[in-house]
C-alpha positions, 0 to 999 in steps of 0.5 A: 499499499505503501507504493500506492501512496507514493505513486499517488504523490508522484502523479498528483504533486506535478499537478498541483505545481502546474496548477499554481503556477498558472495564476503567475500568468495572469497577474504578468498579463495585468501588470504589463497592460496596466501600466499602459496609459489607459484603464481601458486596455486592463478592462479589454484583456480582462473581458477579452481572457473571460471570453477564451476562457469560457470558449475553451472551458467548454472543450475541455473534453479534449483533455478528460476524454483523451486521459480516460481513453488512453489510460484504459489502454496503458492498463491493458498493456496495447501501446499502439491503441494509446498512440491512436487515442491521441492521434485521433484527439489531435484531429478533433482538435485540430478541426475545432481549432480551424473551425473556431477561426473560421467562425471568429467574426460571428463568435465575436459579435456574440460574445461582445454583445453578451459583454455589453462593455464600453465602446473603447473596452470592447475596441481594444478587446475585439483586437485582443480577440482577433489576435488570439483566436488564431491559437485556438488549434495550438490551445486545443492541441495542448489539452490533448497532449496534457491529458495523454501525458497524465494517462501515461503517468507523465504528470511532470511533462504536463508541469513541463509543458505548464511551465514553458506555455507561462514562460513563454507567455511572459516572455513575449508579453513584455517583447510585444507590449513593454518592447514593441509597444503593442497594446491588448493585441500584444498579449494576444499574440504572446498567447498564441506564440506561447500555446505553439512553442509549448505545443511544439515541446509536447509533440517532441516528449510525445515522440520520445515517450512513443519510441521508450514504449515502443508504440506505433501509430496505425493509420487503420487504427486511428480511422477505425469507425468504431474508436471514432464513434467512441471518441465521439460520443464520450467528447459529447456527454463531457462537453454537456457536462462542462457546459452544465457546469459552466451555466452553474457558475455564470448564473451564480455570477449574474444572481449575485450581480443581481442583488447588487455591486457590493454582492457581486465583489464579495461573491467573486472574492469568496470564489476565488477561495474555491479556486485555491481548493482546486489547485490541491484536490484537482491533483488528486482528482487528476491522479484518480482519472489516470489510475482508475482508467489504467485498473479498468484497462487492466481488468482488476477491481483490486487496483481500481479500489486502491486507486479510489482509495488512496487518491481520495484519502489524501484528497480528503486530508487536504479538503480538511486543511484547506476547511481549518485554514480557511476557518483560521485565516479566511478573514485574513485572506479576505483582506489580501484580496481587497483594500475595501473595509465595506466589502471585507465585511460583506464577504466575511458574511458568507465566509461559513460557506467557503469554510464548509465547500472544500469538505462537501466539493472534495467528493465531487472532484474525486468521483469526476475523476473516477468517472472520468478515468473509467470513460463512464460519461453518460452517468457523469453528464446525467448527474451534472444535468441533474445537479444543476437543475437542482441548484437553479431550483433551489436558488429560485425558491430561497433567494427571494426570502434569504438573499445571497445567503441562499444563493450560497446555500444553493451553491453548496447544495450544487457541490453536494448533488454532483457527489450524491448523484455520482455516489448513487452511480459508483457502485455500478461502476465499481462492479462493472469492473472484473475481479479477475486480472488479466492484464498489467498497468505500465 
């Protein structure tokens, strides 16, 4: 069992470090644009970044689907199929990326109509959009590469890829904005080049790993009709699940804004606590994806059980650490995030929900990972649809009488329902894994 604890940490720690490095990039984007001569440049980058975050988040299935299917093939010892899974995902990513470029005009019109920013911000944000959109194929390719490396037990490669991406982005931010006097479009071009650099490094690492694993790329295997249908079905389910999650977070933000600007600001700060929590818990959830997928491929319920237990044990420990940290230092953390005393005071009213959330949401994160690794995506999709419906219904019932407390209770229920609905489906998933071990994980 000690070996499994070590294995979980070897896979999880690089993911945590990778996640922790991401906010640095946003800080540098803000810093370089924030030193320009007008505030609308900063607003433009904020709006543009939000648009692309939402857009690309919707295609997160490229990472998750690749991880689950590749991990199962690795567990079965089918190295040729691990290569084929990556190739299929890359083809899909390239197709989607090129389609986004072709549709950039209608996409930008829809996006900027919904943001409803000032004319100066919209004009500059459009320049950012028109630059950044050209990086869509490389961005989606990196999703596939990271998912594949995760499945292949190479989370150090994921960390290397993320650090390369962030480092290159920072470098080209400085070159374009500080050195060449670009504005928001310079930040967009920097992102495009950084994504391409990271993708290039990632492909080099893929080639090296394929040679080590003796996997071969077969056109017939890549274009296998049954495999392509499975790819599309799995990714469609995950996309619906992700869109429901997006709707939930967007609805939460929108409802807060309808209460008051003060509530909107307080909720935005408190959601950062959930982001901090996810840095650690996502590491264990991603590890669960990889290890449970390999266990399913190896047809070993014992491996499956151990993977779930050990990764969930550490995730649970960290959820308690975060909850206790927020209990002890919550007001101080709020103080670091804003200097406005009235916002601090308002956020403190809802801090108890944030303290509870790590303990409540850890189960949903872990079960997400387990079901993604096992590619039981229909159950994952259905659970998220039910959870979103419960969230919206609870919000509509509680907010008129409880205000923002009702919103936070509903959000907490949303996280709990994700765990409950998947927990109900979990025994069936576990029993679907054979007890006989006819394969081995690589």
